C-alpha positions as CSV (number, residue, x, y, z in Angstrom):
1,X,-13.6,13.7,22.1
2,X,-13.3,16.2,19.1
3,X,-15.4,14.8,16.4
4,X,-12.8,15.6,13.9
5,X,-9.9,13.4,15.6
6,X,-12.4,10.7,16.4
7,X,-12.9,10.7,12.5
8,X,-9.0,10.6,11.9
9,X,-8.7,7.7,14.0
10,X,-11.0,5.5,11.8
11,X,-8.9,6.6,8.8
12,X,-5.5,6.0,9.9
13,X,-3.0,4.2,7.4
14,X,-1.5,0.6,8.4
15,X,1.9,2.1,7.5
16,X,5.2,2.5,9.3
17,X,5.1,6.1,10.0
18,X,5.3,9.4,12.7
19,X,2.5,10.6,14.3
20,X,1.9,14.2,15.9
21,X,-0.4,15.4,18.8
22,X,-1.5,18.6,18.8
23,X,-4.0,20.5,21.2
24,X,-6.4,23.1,20.9
25,X,-4.2,26.2,20.6
26,X,-2.3,24.2,17.8
27,X,0.5,23.5,20.1
28,X,2.6,20.4,19.8
29,X,2.3,17.9,22.2
30,X,3.9,14.8,21.7
31,X,5.7,12.9,18.7
32,X,6.1,9.0,18.4
33,X,7.0,6.6,15.9
34,X,5.4,3.6,15.1
35,X,5.6,0.1,12.7
36,X,1.7,0.2,12.2
37,X,0.2,3.5,12.6
38,X,-3.3,2.8,13.5
39,X,-2.3,0.5,15.9
40,X,-0.5,2.6,17.8
41,X,-2.5,5.6,17.8
42,X,-5.6,3.9,18.6
43,X,-3.4,2.2,21.6
44,X,-3.4,5.9,23.5
45,X,-7.3,5.6,23.5
46,X,-7.9,2.6,25.0
47,X,-9.9,2.6,28.1
48,X,-7.4,0.3,29.9
49,X,-4.5,3.2,29.3
50,X,-2.9,2.8,32.8
51,X,-0.4,5.5,32.5
52,X,-1.6,9.1,34.4
53,X,0.8,11.3,32.4
54,X,-0.7,9.5,29.2
55,X,-4.1,10.0,30.2
56,X,-3.5,13.4,31.1
57,X,-2.0,13.8,27.7
58,X,-4.4,12.1,25.5
59,X,-7.5,14.4,27.1
60,X,-5.7,17.2,26.0
61,X,-5.1,15.8,22.1
62,X,-7.2,18.2,19.6
63,X,-5.9,17.1,16.3
64,X,-3.1,14.6,14.7
65,X,-0.7,14.4,12.2
66,X,0.8,11.3,10.4
67,X,4.0,11.3,8.0
68,X,4.5,7.8,6.5
69,X,7.6,6.4,5.6
70,X,9.1,3.3,3.9
71,X,10.4,1.3,7.4
72,X,10.1,1.5,11.0
73,X,13.9,2.3,10.9
74,X,13.2,5.5,8.9
75,X,10.0,6.3,11.6
76,X,12.6,6.2,14.4
77,X,14.8,8.5,12.3
78,X,12.3,10.7,11.4
79,X,10.7,11.1,15.1
80,X,14.6,12.0,16.4
81,X,14.6,14.8,13.7
82,X,11.3,16.4,14.7
83,X,11.7,15.9,18.5
84,X,15.1,17.6,18.3
85,X,13.3,20.3,15.9
86,X,10.1,21.1,17.9
87,X,11.1,20.3,21.4
88,X,7.4,19.1,22.3
89,X,6.2,19.0,25.9
90,X,5.4,15.1,26.3
91,X,8.8,13.9,24.7
92,X,10.7,14.6,28.5
93,X,12.6,11.1,27.8
94,X,14.1,12.3,24.7
95,X,14.7,15.9,25.3
96,X,18.6,14.9,26.7
97,X,21.9,15.8,25.0
98,X,21.7,12.0,23.8
99,X,21.7,11.7,19.8
100,X,22.3,9.1,17.4
101,X,26.1,8.5,16.4
102,X,27.4,9.8,13.2
103,X,30.4,9.0,11.3
104,X,32.9,11.8,11.0
105,X,35.4,12.6,8.5
106,X,37.0,15.8,10.0
107,X,37.8,19.0,8.5
108,X,41.5,19.2,9.0
109,X,44.9,18.2,7.7
110,X,45.2,14.2,7.7
111,X,41.7,14.2,8.5
112,X,40.5,11.3,11.6
113,X,38.0,9.4,11.3
114,X,35.5,8.4,14.3
115,X,32.2,8.0,16.0
116,X,30.3,11.1,17.7
117,X,26.7,12.2,18.8
118,X,27.5,15.9,18.3
119,X,27.3,17.8,14.8
120,X,29.7,20.6,14.4
121,X,29.3,23.0,11.7
122,X,33.0,23.1,10.8
123,X,33.1,21.9,7.5
124,X,33.2,18.1,8.8
125,X,31.7,15.4,6.8
126,X,28.7,13.7,8.9
127,X,27.4,10.1,7.8
128,X,24.4,8.9,9.7
129,X,23.0,8.9,11.7
130,X,22.9,5.2,12.9
131,X,20.3,3.6,14.9
132,X,22.4,1.2,16.9
133,X,26.0,2.0,17.6
134,X,27.4,-1.4,17.5
135,X,26.9,-1.1,13.5
136,X,28.8,2.2,13.0
137,X,31.6,1.0,15.3
138,X,31.8,-2.7,13.1
139,X,31.9,-0.3,10.1
140,X,34.5,2.1,11.8
141,X,36.5,-1.1,12.8
142,X,36.3,-2.5,9.2
143,X,37.7,1.1,8.0
144,X,40.4,1.0,10.3
145,X,41.5,-2.6,9.5
146,X,41.6,-1.8,5.8
147,X,43.1,1.6,6.0
148,X,45.5,2.9,8.6
149,X,43.7,6.3,9.6
150,X,45.6,8.2,12.7
151,X,43.7,8.4,16.1
152,X,45.7,11.6,17.8
153,X,44.3,14.8,17.6
154,X,47.3,16.5,16.8
155,X,47.7,19.9,14.6
156,X,49.1,17.9,11.2
157,X,49.4,21.3,9.4
158,X,52.5,20.7,6.9
159,X,54.5,23.6,8.5
160,X,53.9,21.8,12.1
161,X,55.2,18.6,10.7
162,X,57.9,20.5,8.8
163,X,59.3,21.5,12.0
164,X,59.8,18.4,13.7
165,X,57.8,18.6,16.5
166,X,56.2,15.2,16.6
167,X,57.3,12.0,17.4
168,X,55.6,8.8,16.2
169,X,53.3,6.9,18.9
170,X,52.6,3.2,19.8
171,X,50.3,3.6,17.6
172,X,52.5,3.7,14.6
173,X,54.7,0.4,16.4
174,X,51.7,-1.6,16.1
175,X,51.5,-0.7,12.9
176,X,47.6,0.9,13.4
177,X,49.5,4.2,11.6
178,X,51.7,4.8,8.8
179,X,53.3,8.0,10.7
180,X,52.1,11.2,8.9
181,X,53.7,13.4,12.0
182,X,56.7,12.7,10.9
183,X,55.9,13.0,7.6
184,X,56.3,9.0,7.1
185,X,53.1,9.4,4.7
186,X,52.3,11.8,2.1
187,X,49.1,13.8,2.3
188,X,48.2,12.9,-1.2
189,X,48.5,9.2,0.0
190,X,46.5,9.8,3.0
191,X,43.8,11.7,1.2
192,X,43.6,8.7,-1.5
193,X,42.6,6.5,1.4
194,X,39.9,9.0,2.8
195,X,38.3,9.2,-0.7
196,X,38.2,5.3,-0.4
197,X,36.8,5.5,2.9
198,X,33.9,7.9,1.8
199,X,33.4,5.2,-1.0
200,X,32.6,2.5,2.0
201,X,30.4,4.8,4.2
202,X,28.1,5.6,1.3
203,X,27.4,2.1,1.1
204,X,29.6,0.3,-1.4
205,X,30.9,-2.5,0.8
206,X,32.3,-5.1,-1.4
207,X,36.5,-4.0,-0.8
208,X,35.5,-4.2,2.9
209,X,33.7,-7.8,2.5
210,X,36.0,-9.3,0.5
211,X,38.8,-8.3,3.4
212,X,36.8,-9.6,6.2
213,X,35.8,-13.3,4.2
214,X,40.1,-13.4,3.3
215,X,40.3,-13.2,7.2
216,X,37.5,-15.2,8.1
217,X,38.8,-17.8,6.2
218,X,42.0,-17.2,7.2
219,X,41.2,-17.4,10.9
220,X,39.4,-21.0,10.6
221,X,42.1,-22.9,8.5
222,X,44.2,-22.1,11.3
223,X,41.5,-23.3,13.5
224,X,40.9,-20.1,15.2
225,X,37.5,-20.6,15.6
226,X,36.2,-18.1,17.8
227,X,38.2,-15.2,15.9
228,X,36.6,-16.3,12.4
229,X,33.4,-16.0,13.9
230,X,33.5,-12.7,15.5
231,X,34.3,-11.7,11.8
232,X,31.4,-13.7,10.6
233,X,29.3,-11.2,12.9
234,X,30.9,-8.6,11.7
235,X,30.0,-9.5,7.8
236,X,26.4,-10.2,9.2
237,X,26.1,-6.8,10.7
238,X,27.1,-4.7,7.4
239,X,24.8,-6.9,5.2
240,X,22.2,-6.0,7.5
241,X,22.6,-2.1,7.7
242,X,24.9,-1.3,4.0
243,X,21.7,0.0,2.5
244,X,21.1,4.1,2.9
245,X,17.9,5.2,3.8
246,X,16.0,7.9,2.4
247,X,14.8,10.1,4.9
248,X,18.3,11.0,6.4
249,X,21.1,11.2,3.8
250,X,24.2,13.8,3.9
251,X,24.3,14.5,0.0
252,X,20.6,15.9,0.3
253,X,20.6,19.4,2.2
254,X,18.9,22.4,2.5
255,X,16.1,21.0,0.0
256,X,12.5,21.4,-0.7
257,X,10.7,18.1,-1.9
258,X,7.2,18.0,-3.5
259,X,5.2,15.0,-4.0
260,X,1.5,15.1,-5.5
261,X,-1.6,12.6,-6.7
262,X,-5.1,13.7,-7.8
263,X,-8.5,12.1,-9.0
264,X,-11.1,13.7,-10.9
265,X,-12.3,16.0,-7.8
266,X,-9.2,17.2,-6.4
267,X,-5.1,16.9,-6.0
268,X,-3.2,16.6,-3.2
269,X,0.4,17.9,-2.3
270,X,2.8,16.7,-0.1
271,X,5.7,19.1,1.1
272,X,9.1,17.7,2.6
273,X,11.5,20.5,4.1
274,X,15.1,18.7,4.1
275,X,17.9,20.8,6.2
276,X,21.2,19.2,7.1
277,X,20.3,15.6,5.3
278,X,16.8,15.6,7.5
279,X,13.3,15.5,7.4
280,X,12.4,18.8,9.8
281,X,8.8,19.4,7.7
282,X,6.2,17.3,6.2
283,X,2.8,19.1,5.4
284,X,0.2,17.5,2.8
285,X,-3.2,19.7,1.8
286,X,-5.9,18.8,-0.5
287,X,-6.8,21.4,-3.2
288,X,-10.5,21.2,-4.5
289,X,-10.6,21.5,-8.9
290,X,-12.5,24.1,-9.6
291,X,-12.3,24.0,-13.5
292,X,-10.6,21.3,-15.6
293,X,-7.2,22.4,-14.1
294,X,-3.9,20.0,-15.0
295,X,-1.9,18.6,-12.1
296,X,1.1,21.0,-13.8
297,X,-1.3,23.8,-12.8
298,X,-2.1,22.7,-9.5
299,X,1.2,22.0,-8.2
300,X,2.4,25.2,-9.7
301,X,0.3,27.3,-7.5
302,X,0.8,24.7,-4.5
303,X,4.5,25.3,-4.8
304,X,4.3,28.8,-4.5
305,X,2.0,29.2,-1.6
306,X,3.5,26.2,0.4
307,X,7.4,27.9,0.0
308,X,5.4,31.4,1.2
309,X,3.9,29.3,4.1
310,X,6.6,27.7,5.5
311,X,9.0,30.7,4.5
312,X,11.5,28.5,2.7
313,X,14.6,30.4,0.7
314,X,15.8,26.6,-0.2
315,X,17.8,27.0,-3.6
316,X,16.7,23.2,-5.1
317,X,12.9,21.8,-5.2
318,X,12.7,18.7,-6.0
319,X,9.5,17.6,-8.5
320,X,7.9,14.5,-9.7
321,X,7.3,16.0,-13.0
322,X,8.3,19.2,-15.6
323,X,7.1,22.6,-14.8
324,X,6.8,25.2,-17.3
325,X,7.8,27.3,-14.2
326,X,10.9,29.4,-13.5
327,X,11.9,31.0,-9.9
328,X,15.1,32.9,-9.9
329,X,17.7,31.7,-8.1
330,X,16.1,28.8,-7.8
331,X,16.9,25.2,-9.7
332,X,13.6,22.6,-10.1
333,X,14.8,19.1,-10.4
334,X,13.1,16.0,-11.7
335,X,15.6,13.6,-10.3
336,X,15.6,9.9,-12.3
337,X,17.8,7.5,-10.1
338,X,19.4,7.6,-7.0
339,X,18.5,8.8,-3.3
340,X,16.6,12.2,-4.6
341,X,14.5,10.2,-6.8
342,X,13.4,7.6,-3.7
343,X,12.8,10.9,-1.5
344,X,10.2,12.3,-4.1
345,X,8.7,8.9,-4.4
346,X,8.0,9.0,-0.5
347,X,6.5,12.3,-0.9
348,X,4.1,10.8,-3.5
349,X,3.6,7.6,-1.2
350,X,2.5,10.4,1.9
351,X,0.1,12.4,-1.0
352,X,-1.6,9.1,-1.4
353,X,-1.9,7.8,1.9
354,X,-3.7,11.3,2.8
355,X,-6.0,10.9,-0.2
356,X,-7.1,7.7,1.2
357,X,-7.5,9.0,4.4
358,X,-9.6,11.7,3.0
359,X,-11.7,9.6,0.9
360,X,-12.5,7.0,3.9
361,X,-13.6,10.3,5.9
362,X,-15.7,11.1,3.1
363,X,-17.2,7.8,2.7
364,X,-18.2,8.3,6.5
365,X,-19.4,11.7,6.7
366,X,-21.0,12.5,3.0
367,X,-21.9,9.3,1.3
368,X,-23.3,10.9,-1.4
369,X,-20.3,12.5,-2.5
370,X,-18.3,9.5,-2.2
371,X,-20.8,7.7,-4.8
372,X,-20.7,10.9,-7.0
373,X,-16.8,10.7,-7.2
374,X,-16.9,6.9,-7.6
375,X,-19.4,7.3,-10.2
376,X,-17.5,10.1,-11.7
377,X,-14.3,8.0,-11.7
378,X,-15.9,4.9,-13.4
379,X,-17.1,7.1,-16.4
380,X,-13.9,8.3,-17.1
381,X,-12.1,5.1,-16.7
382,X,-14.6,2.9,-18.9
383,X,-14.8,5.9,-21.6
384,X,-18.5,6.0,-20.9
385,X,-21.2,8.8,-22.2
386,X,-22.8,8.6,-19.1
387,X,-22.5,7.6,-15.3
388,X,-22.8,3.8,-14.5
389,X,-25.7,4.4,-12.0
390,X,-27.2,1.1,-12.8
391,X,-25.0,-1.8,-13.3
392,X,-26.0,-5.5,-14.1
393,X,-23.7,-8.6,-14.4
394,X,-23.8,-11.8,-15.5
395,X,-22.5,-15.0,-14.8
396,X,-22.9,-18.5,-15.9
397,X,-23.0,-21.8,-13.6
398,X,-23.1,-25.6,-14.2
399,X,-21.4,-28.7,-14.0
400,X,-20.4,-30.5,-17.2
401,X,-23.8,-28.8,-18.7
402,X,-26.3,-30.2,-15.3
403,X,-28.5,-27.8,-14.0
404,X,-27.4,-24.9,-15.7
405,X,-28.4,-21.6,-14.2
406,X,-27.3,-17.8,-15.5
407,X,-27.1,-15.0,-12.7
408,X,-28.1,-11.5,-13.2
409,X,-26.9,-9.0,-10.2
410,X,-28.1,-5.3,-10.3
411,X,-25.9,-2.7,-8.5
412,X,-27.2,0.7,-8.4
413,X,-24.9,3.7,-7.4
414,X,-22.5,1.1,-6.7
415,X,-24.2,-1.0,-4.4
416,X,-26.0,-4.1,-4.7
417,X,-29.9,-4.0,-5.2
418,X,-30.4,-7.5,-4.3
419,X,-34.6,-7.2,-5.0
420,X,-33.8,-7.0,-8.5
421,X,-31.5,-9.8,-8.6
422,X,-32.8,-12.6,-11.1
423,X,-32.3,-16.2,-12.0
424,X,-32.4,-17.7,-15.8
425,X,-33.0,-21.2,-16.9
426,X,-31.7,-21.5,-20.5
427,X,-34.3,-23.2,-22.2
428,X,-32.8,-23.6,-25.9
429,X,-29.2,-24.4,-24.8
430,X,-28.6,-28.2,-24.1
431,X,-25.1,-29.1,-23.0
432,X,-22.3,-27.3,-21.5
433,X,-22.3,-23.8,-24.1
434,X,-21.4,-20.7,-22.3
435,X,-21.5,-18.4,-25.4
436,X,-24.7,-19.8,-26.4
437,X,-26.0,-19.5,-22.8
438,X,-24.7,-15.9,-22.7
439,X,-26.6,-14.9,-25.6
440,X,-30.2,-16.5,-24.7
441,X,-30.1,-14.6,-21.1
442,X,-28.8,-11.4,-22.4
443,X,-31.6,-11.6,-25.3
444,X,-34.2,-12.5,-22.8
445,X,-33.2,-10.5,-20.1
446,X,-33.5,-7.1,-22.2
447,X,-36.1,-8.1,-24.5
448,X,-38.5,-8.4,-21.0
449,X,-37.5,-5.0,-19.7
450,X,-37.9,-3.5,-23.6
451,X,-41.5,-5.0,-23.5
452,X,-42.4,-3.8,-19.8
453,X,-40.7,-0.3,-20.3
454,X,-38.6,-0.9,-17.5
455,X,-35.0,1.4,-17.2
456,X,-32.1,0.1,-18.8
457,X,-28.6,-0.4,-16.9
458,X,-26.0,2.2,-18.0
459,X,-23.4,-0.6,-18.1
460,X,-23.4,-4.3,-18.5
461,X,-20.6,-6.7,-17.2
462,X,-19.5,-10.2,-18.5
463,X,-18.1,-12.3,-16.5
464,X,-15.7,-13.8,-19.2
465,X,-13.3,-12.9,-21.8
466,X,-13.9,-11.7,-25.6
467,X,-16.1,-15.1,-26.4
468,X,-19.0,-14.2,-23.7
469,X,-18.7,-10.5,-24.6
470,X,-18.9,-11.2,-28.4
471,X,-22.1,-13.5,-27.7
472,X,-24.0,-10.8,-25.4
473,X,-23.1,-8.3,-28.2
474,X,-25.0,-10.2,-30.4
475,X,-28.3,-10.0,-28.5
476,X,-28.1,-6.2,-27.9
477,X,-27.6,-6.1,-31.7
478,X,-30.6,-7.7,-32.6
479,X,-32.9,-5.4,-29.8
480,X,-31.0,-2.5,-31.4
481,X,-29.5,-2.1,-28.1
482,X,-25.6,-2.0,-29.5
483,X,-24.0,1.3,-28.8
484,X,-26.8,2.6,-26.5
485,X,-25.5,0.6,-23.4
486,X,-21.5,0.4,-22.5
487,X,-21.1,-3.5,-22.6
488,X,-17.8,-5.0,-21.0
489,X,-16.2,-8.2,-20.0
490,X,-13.6,-9.1,-17.1
491,X,-11.3,-11.5,-16.8
492,X,-10.3,-13.4,-14.1
493,X,-6.7,-14.1,-14.8
494,X,-5.3,-10.4,-14.9
495,X,-8.3,-8.7,-14.3
496,X,-8.1,-7.2,-17.9
497,X,-11.5,-5.5,-19.2
498,X,-12.4,-6.3,-22.9
499,X,-14.4,-3.8,-25.1
500,X,-16.6,-5.0,-28.1
501,X,-14.4,-4.4,-31.1
502,X,-11.4,-3.8,-29.4
503,X,-8.5,-6.9,-29.3
504,X,-6.4,-4.5,-26.6
505,X,-7.7,-5.1,-22.7
506,X,-7.7,-2.4,-20.5
507,X,-5.4,-3.4,-17.3
508,X,-7.0,-0.7,-14.3
509,X,-4.8,0.2,-11.3
510,X,-5.1,-2.8,-9.0
511,X,-6.0,-0.2,-6.2
512,X,-8.7,1.9,-8.0
513,X,-12.3,2.2,-6.7
514,X,-13.7,1.3,-10.3
515,X,-11.8,-2.1,-10.6
516,X,-13.4,-2.6,-7.1
517,X,-17.1,-2.1,-7.8
518,X,-16.3,-4.2,-10.9
519,X,-14.6,-6.6,-9.0
520,X,-17.5,-6.7,-6.8
521,X,-20.5,-7.1,-9.4
522,X,-18.3,-9.9,-10.7
523,X,-17.8,-11.8,-7.9
524,X,-21.4,-11.4,-6.8
525,X,-23.1,-12.6,-10.1
526,X,-20.8,-15.7,-9.4
527,X,-21.9,-16.5,-6.1
528,X,-25.6,-15.8,-6.5
529,X,-25.3,-18.3,-9.9
530,X,-23.3,-21.0,-7.7
531,X,-26.2,-20.8,-5.1
532,X,-28.8,-21.3,-7.1
533,X,-26.8,-24.0,-9.3
534,X,-26.3,-26.2,-6.3
535,X,-29.8,-25.6,-5.0
536,X,-31.2,-26.8,-8.6
537,X,-28.3,-29.4,-8.2
538,X,-29.8,-30.7,-4.7
539,X,-33.4,-30.2,-5.2
540,X,-33.0,-32.7,-8.6
541,X,-31.0,-35.1,-6.9
542,X,-33.5,-35.4,-4.0
543,X,-36.2,-35.5,-6.7
544,X,-34.7,-38.6,-8.6
545,X,-35.0,-40.3,-5.6
546,X,-38.3,-40.1,-5.1
547,X,-39.2,-40.8,-9.0
548,X,-37.9,-44.3,-8.4
549,X,-41.0,-44.7,-6.5
550,X,-43.7,-46.5,-8.6
551,X,-47.0,-44.9,-9.1
552,X,-45.5,-41.5,-7.4
553,X,-45.7,-38.3,-9.8
554,X,-44.5,-35.4,-9.8
555,X,-47.5,-33.3,-8.2
556,X,-47.1,-36.0,-5.2
557,X,-43.6,-35.5,-5.0
558,X,-43.9,-31.7,-4.7
559,X,-46.6,-32.6,-2.0
560,X,-44.5,-34.5,0.5
561,X,-41.5,-32.3,-0.2
562,X,-43.8,-29.1,0.6
563,X,-44.9,-30.9,4.1
564,X,-41.8,-32.7,5.1
565,X,-39.2,-30.7,3.7
566,X,-36.6,-33.6,3.1
567,X,-36.1,-37.3,1.6
568,X,-35.0,-38.5,5.2
569,X,-38.2,-37.2,6.8
570,X,-40.4,-38.9,4.2
571,X,-38.6,-42.2,5.0
572,X,-38.9,-41.8,8.7
573,X,-42.6,-40.8,8.7
574,X,-45.4,-43.0,9.9
575,X,-48.2,-44.4,7.9
576,X,-50.8,-42.1,9.1
577,X,-48.5,-38.9,8.5
578,X,-48.6,-39.8,4.7
579,X,-52.3,-40.7,4.3
580,X,-52.7,-37.2,5.7
581,X,-51.0,-35.7,2.8
582,X,-51.6,-38.1,-0.1
583,X,-54.0,-40.5,0.9
584,X,-54.4,-44.3,1.6
585,X,-53.4,-45.6,-1.2
586,X,-50.2,-43.6,-2.4
587,X,-49.1,-43.0,1.1
588,X,-49.4,-47.1,1.8
589,X,-47.3,-47.4,-1.8
590,X,-44.5,-44.8,-0.6
591,X,-44.2,-46.5,3.4
592,X,-43.8,-50.0,1.4
593,X,-41.2,-48.5,-0.6
594,X,-39.1,-47.2,2.1
595,X,-39.9,-50.0,4.6
596,X,-39.3,-53.2,2.5
597,X,-37.9,-55.2,5.4
């Protein structure tokens, strides 16, 4: 397998979307949809793959591309658009004339409204497509029940009607049509109905649902429960499918869309080409930062280059933020609400997913570069003068003041350095006093490092809020280290970061790697402290039981535990074994204590 392809497979997103396979000549082999991109794509490379055709296709795959969408439904529609656009060789089953249904408002006098799978460029309006025909039929039936629309294909030009060429048909007599063919309904009245129908098709179902509910209750009151149930099912279908989707929208036509995200070292730009309300092209690229370029500078350059790359002549471009760029004859729009806003957000989501995928690949291929990027990000977010290559985290553990311990964990280059972990037993603090304990431990830790000439950390993380942080700062001031080492506190409730002498905490993006590193340091200090606290509490319990034996002191207890390991084994030991450890006199005392009967 191509190493680059193997790396891509390891970093695919667990999101709904569309994937595309290419051969070594960069020819598109296959377009597929997935609810979970990673699971679906990996299934093709399973050794138990049985299909001969699939095995042949997989053997030709040289690289793959993915496009993330908001839902499985959007993936289905986007897959259809791309197959129709590119006709991939291995999508044979979908290469037929059948397509998804649209609701058409025909461009004619007294427009007909009907379902079609073929779009004709004659000025007619098309709404959809619908992934399933049943919801479209329900919607169309609802429209027809609300508004009487003609179904004949007569040419109802005003001159033809004036000539009296037509006669009303059965649809008029069964009250499904108002007879515009005989001028029994004016064009103005008919156009008003069509305008109202446009609103319903675009998602305003309030009047349609109210009408159906009234009919349902009327049928139920007349004990016509089967008819009432059918209408209830129609209402449920409308509820399921009334929301519009951003992948396909008839109001967005011949538009370019750009989304962008960036970090300290690079920017990631996504481009959607939208034609006839559908995404026909998706492209994402990484742009390395050479100097201190702003996002605006990078997007301006990317916008021009990508439009040239894809020969785009769109007169409208949707972008996530304002640019100081003007393109003759082209509108640059930053949408605030609605479908255009949602399509920009989808483009940004693709840029973010592409960035995460690239970062995962870098972590595998070049760990040093990955570490350097994280350190640079932490320095920027935490407002530090230097990168936090050496981090130390502190946490106190005790139960109602008993057997207190304080843990110090050390992280170097973002990874635990367990050989440098330390446990402190408070010497000057009595009872459960976290503030005083933290003050003592911080002083002892850095007093010793100073005395021994050991390297100091660039960042100290205190597990706790402003109280514990203030106590730690006192000790740093006594040692003359305050201002030389960055010290922060992390509170557990909202993961807010506290800085000394700043009452307003810092809230870091929950997905940021800086917060993940800080959380890991905090969690590791807590784990290490609790582990030693439990060990100390257990040993204290064991020793207290042995201390009840008259005439047996601490040294004898330590000797017994070092040889027999537990109180249970001491209780079960025979006299000879005890004599070998303690001698005859003390052995007899211990044996009698546990064998009183």
